[in-house]
C-alpha positions in Angstrom: 77.4 -48.0 -220.2 79.8 -45.4 -218.8 81.3 -45.6 -215.8 83.0 -42.4 -214.9 86.5 -42.3 -213.0 86.4 -46.6 -212.5 89.3 -48.3 -214.8 87.5 -51.0 -216.1 87.7 -51.9 -219.5 84.0 -53.6 -219.5 81.1 -54.2 -217.5 78.7 -56.8 -217.6 75.1 -57.3 -215.9 74.9 -60.1 -213.5 72.4 -63.0 -214.8 71.1 -60.1 -217.1 69.4 -62.5 -219.2 67.7 -64.1 -216.3 66.5 -60.6 -214.3 64.9 -59.4 -217.5 61.7 -61.2 -217.6 58.7 -60.5 -218.8 55.8 -60.1 -216.3 52.4 -61.2 -216.9 49.0 -59.9 -216.8 47.1 -60.8 -213.2 43.5 -60.0 -212.3 44.6 -60.6 -208.8 45.7 -59.1 -206.0 50.0 -59.2 -206.2 50.3 -57.4 -203.2 50.4 -60.4 -199.9 53.8 -61.2 -197.7 54.3 -64.3 -200.2 55.2 -61.4 -202.8 56.2 -58.6 -200.8 60.3 -59.3 -202.4 59.0 -60.4 -205.6 55.6 -58.1 -205.9 54.0 -58.4 -209.2 53.5 -55.9 -212.1 50.4 -54.0 -210.6 47.6 -53.8 -208.7 44.4 -56.3 -209.0 41.3 -55.5 -210.4 39.1 -53.4 -207.5 35.5 -54.2 -207.2 35.3 -52.5 -204.3 33.2 -48.9 -204.7 34.7 -46.0 -205.6 36.4 -43.8 -202.9 35.5 -47.1 -200.4 38.5 -47.9 -198.4 38.0 -50.6 -195.3 34.3 -49.6 -196.1 35.2 -45.8 -195.2 34.3 -43.6 -198.1 37.1 -41.0 -198.1 38.1 -38.1 -200.5 41.1 -37.8 -202.2 43.0 -36.0 -200.0 41.9 -38.4 -197.1 43.0 -40.8 -199.4 46.4 -39.1 -199.8 47.1 -38.4 -196.8 46.2 -42.6 -195.7 48.5 -43.5 -198.1 51.3 -41.2 -197.2 51.0 -42.2 -193.5 51.5 -45.9 -194.3 53.9 -46.4 -196.6 56.8 -45.5 -194.9 55.7 -47.4 -191.8 55.0 -50.6 -193.6 56.1 -53.9 -192.1 54.8 -55.9 -195.0 51.4 -57.5 -193.9 48.9 -58.3 -196.4 46.6 -55.6 -194.7 49.0 -53.1 -195.6 49.5 -53.9 -199.3 45.4 -54.4 -199.4 45.2 -51.2 -197.9 47.9 -49.4 -200.4 45.9 -51.0 -203.4 43.0 -50.3 -202.5 43.8 -45.8 -201.5 45.8 -45.6 -204.8 42.8 -47.1 -206.8 41.0 -44.3 -205.0 43.3 -41.6 -205.8 43.6 -42.5 -209.9 39.9 -42.9 -210.9 39.2 -39.5 -208.9 42.3 -38.0 -210.9 41.7 -35.5 -213.4 45.0 -35.2 -215.8 46.1 -31.9 -216.8 44.2 -30.0 -219.4 47.2 -28.6 -221.3 50.7 -29.9 -221.8 52.4 -26.6 -220.5 50.7 -27.4 -217.0 50.9 -31.2 -216.7 55.0 -30.2 -217.8 54.8 -27.5 -215.0 53.7 -30.3 -212.7 55.2 -32.6 -213.7 59.3 -31.9 -213.7 61.2 -31.7 -211.0 63.0 -34.1 -208.5 60.5 -37.2 -207.7 61.3 -39.7 -204.9 60.4 -43.3 -204.9 58.4 -44.6 -202.2 56.6 -47.5 -203.4 56.8 -50.2 -206.3 55.1 -53.4 -207.2 58.0 -53.9 -209.1 61.3 -54.5 -206.5 63.1 -57.5 -207.0 64.2 -58.0 -202.8 67.5 -56.1 -201.5 71.0 -57.4 -201.4 72.6 -58.2 -198.2 72.5 -55.0 -196.0 75.7 -55.9 -194.5 77.4 -55.5 -197.7 75.2 -52.8 -199.8 72.5 -50.5 -199.4 70.6 -47.8 -201.3 70.7 -44.6 -199.7 68.6 -42.7 -201.8 66.4 -44.0 -205.0 64.5 -40.5 -207.0 63.7 -39.7 -210.6 64.3 -36.4 -211.9 62.2 -35.2 -215.1 62.8 -31.9 -217.0 60.2 -31.4 -219.4 60.6 -29.4 -222.5 57.7 -29.1 -224.4 56.9 -32.7 -226.3 60.0 -34.1 -225.1 62.6 -33.5 -222.1 64.7 -36.0 -219.8 64.3 -38.6 -217.3 67.0 -39.2 -215.0 66.8 -42.1 -212.7 69.4 -41.7 -209.5 70.8 -44.3 -206.9 72.4 -43.7 -203.5 74.9 -46.7 -202.6 77.4 -47.5 -200.3 78.8 -50.5 -200.5 81.4 -53.0 -197.8 83.3 -55.6 -199.9 83.9 -58.0 -196.7 80.3 -58.1 -195.6 81.1 -56.5 -192.5 78.9 -53.5 -192.4 81.4 -51.2 -192.9 80.8 -49.4 -195.6 84.1 -48.6 -197.6 82.8 -47.7 -201.3 79.9 -45.3 -202.3 78.5 -43.2 -205.3 76.0 -43.2 -207.4 74.1 -45.0 -210.1 72.4 -42.9 -213.0 70.2 -44.3 -215.6 69.2 -40.9 -218.4 66.7 -40.8 -220.4 65.3 -39.1 -222.8 61.6 -39.1 -223.3 59.2 -37.9 -226.4 55.2 -37.5 -225.5 52.3 -39.7 -227.2 49.2 -40.1 -227.2 48.4 -37.2 -224.5 50.6 -37.4 -221.4 52.6 -40.9 -221.9 56.2 -40.6 -222.1 57.6 -43.1 -224.2 61.6 -43.6 -223.0 65.0 -44.0 -225.0 67.3 -45.4 -222.6 70.7 -42.9 -223.4 73.6 -44.4 -221.1 74.1 -45.8 -217.2 76.7 -44.0 -215.3 78.1 -45.6 -212.6 79.9 -43.0 -210.4 82.5 -43.4 -207.2 82.1 -40.1 -204.6 85.2 -38.1 -203.9 87.5 -39.0 -201.7 85.9 -43.2 -201.5 87.4 -46.7 -202.0 87.1 -47.7 -205.4 84.8 -51.3 -205.4 87.3 -54.2 -206.9 84.5 -56.5 -208.4 82.6 -53.9 -210.5 80.8 -55.9 -212.2 79.5 -57.3 -208.8 77.9 -53.8 -207.5 75.9 -52.9 -210.8 74.7 -57.2 -209.6 74.0 -55.4 -206.5 72.1 -52.7 -207.9 70.1 -54.5 -210.4 69.1 -56.6 -207.6 68.0 -53.3 -205.6 66.7 -51.5 -207.7 63.0 -51.6 -209.7 63.4 -52.9 -212.6 61.9 -50.2 -214.3 63.8 -47.9 -212.9 67.1 -50.2 -213.8 66.3 -50.7 -217.0 63.5 -48.5 -219.1 64.5 -49.6 -222.7 61.5 -50.3 -224.7 58.4 -49.2 -222.4 55.9 -46.1 -222.1 54.8 -44.7 -218.9 51.0 -43.0 -218.1 50.9 -40.8 -215.5 47.5 -42.2 -213.4 47.6 -39.2 -210.4 49.6 -36.4 -210.4 49.8 -33.4 -208.2 52.0 -30.6 -206.5 54.2 -33.5 -204.3 52.5 -37.1 -205.2 52.6 -38.9 -208.1 51.2 -42.4 -208.9 53.2 -43.4 -212.6 52.1 -47.2 -214.8 54.2 -48.5 -217.1 53.2 -50.1 -220.1 56.0 -52.0 -222.5 56.6 -55.8 -223.3 58.7 -56.6 -220.1 57.1 -53.6 -217.5 53.3 -53.7 -218.0 51.1 -52.8 -215.0 53.7 -52.0 -212.9 53.0 -49.1 -210.4 55.7 -46.7 -209.0 54.9 -43.9 -206.1 56.4 -41.4 -205.9 57.1 -38.2 -203.7 58.0 -34.6 -204.4 62.3 -34.4 -203.4 62.6 -32.4 -200.0 58.3 -32.6 -199.3 59.0 -35.9 -196.3 61.9 -36.6 -194.9 61.9 -40.8 -195.2 64.5 -43.2 -197.0 62.2 -46.3 -198.3 64.6 -47.8 -199.4 67.5 -47.9 -197.9 68.6 -51.1 -195.4 70.1 -49.4 -192.7 69.9 -50.8 -189.7 
């Protein structure tokens, strides 16, 4: 890991050996209130009629509108997770993939803010740590490119809600396209950088542990897995992950700046 401007010799993961556990498949929906803090590895198998949500037949545009309306105001109720599951399944079932690599890259490139993940592991104490933004930047170059996950964080070392330390945490990856549109990832480096003029954290490994808890594992440690784009348009993207640790995990992104929300923040 590269630690920009920190005078620390080495950085250790917090409970890394226990944190990166292999996720198994499930035929049941994992989006329930009981699992809200440790949401399972993807949506369950749907047996509902194509385009049916709560007994209604919805178009792609209607499904997208309902999804973007629901995600920023979710409260953790079981019916909300079931609705998200059904809406995502509708969008994926009707998605027409890009027919050329050039068109795929044109739509895919840019910055994408994370709205939802089926692989969140819980959030740290909001009086001590918060993520103000978590987004993914994709830079496309034909059959390869860069995928960069960036988290903006604030830290109150005393746990009193006074956030005297701030900065960014960047996960820098390269990728190659395989099997049509599958992105095969290679983790290049982690970069932890304080904001200009901010106080330097006293316990950097503890900060990384908080970041590890707050970020979806596929964004914190994306090594040894691939990403399939299961839905993509100008401002909405749904990604499904494959690999030994992240099989079936789904993420929902909105193009950064197209919707004013901060779904990963723990602000009061």
